[in-house]
C-alpha positions in Angstrom: -0.4 0.2 -0.2 2.0 3.1 -1.2 0.8 6.9 -0.2 -1.3 7.8 -3.2 -3.6 4.5 -2.1 -4.5 6.4 0.6 -6.6 8.9 -1.5 -7.9 6.4 -3.9 -11.4 5.9 -4.4 -12.9 2.6 -5.2 -15.4 2.2 -7.9 -18.8 0.4 -7.7 -18.6 -3.6 -8.4 -22.1 -3.3 -9.7 -23.0 -1.3 -13.0 -22.7 2.1 -13.0 -25.8 4.6 -12.0 -27.7 5.6 -15.1 -25.8 3.3 -17.3 -27.8 0.4 -19.0 -26.6 -2.3 -21.6 -30.0 -2.3 -23.3 -30.6 2.1 -23.7 -29.0 2.2 -27.0 -27.2 5.3 -27.1 -28.9 8.9 -29.1 -27.3 9.5 -32.6 -26.5 13.2 -33.1 -28.0 14.4 -35.8 -26.1 17.0 -38.3 -26.3 20.5 -37.6 -27.9 22.3 -40.7 -26.1 24.6 -42.8 -26.0 28.0 -42.0 -28.0 30.8 -43.1 -27.4 34.6 -44.2 -30.6 35.1 -41.3 -28.4 33.5 -38.5 -25.0 36.2 -39.4 -26.6 39.5 -37.7 -28.6 39.6 -35.2 -25.8 36.4 -34.6 -27.6 32.9 -33.3 -25.8 31.1 -30.3 -23.7 29.1 -32.6 -22.7 32.1 -34.9 -21.9 34.2 -31.9 -18.6 31.2 -31.2 -17.8 31.6 -34.4 -17.0 34.8 -34.3 -15.5 34.3 -30.9 -13.1 31.9 -32.6 -12.4 34.5 -35.3 -11.6 36.9 -33.3 -9.3 34.8 -31.2 -7.7 34.0 -34.5 -7.6 37.4 -36.0 -6.1 38.6 -33.1 -2.6 35.6 -32.5 -2.8 36.1 -36.3 -1.6 40.0 -35.0 0.1 38.6 -32.7 2.1 36.4 -34.7 2.7 39.5 -37.4 4.0 42.2 -35.4 6.6 39.5 -33.8 7.7 38.7 -37.0 7.8 42.2 -37.8 10.4 42.6 -34.5 12.5 39.8 -35.6 12.9 41.1 -38.8 13.6 44.9 -38.1 15.9 43.8 -35.3 18.1 41.0 -37.3 19.2 43.5 -39.7 
């Protein structure tokens, strides 16, 4: 018995609660294609796309600034 055994949580011996072998798993439906009416005012799905695009553009800008600083300091 090691030090980490003191904090180990025992797993239940029976089946896990809420998981039955008889229930079929729900199949996910594909998302519908985006329509122009969803872009403004943005739907929650489009808001997440805008946030991702914002992070991408911000990081691209930082990368450009870093590349410019390296370019000007190595001449």
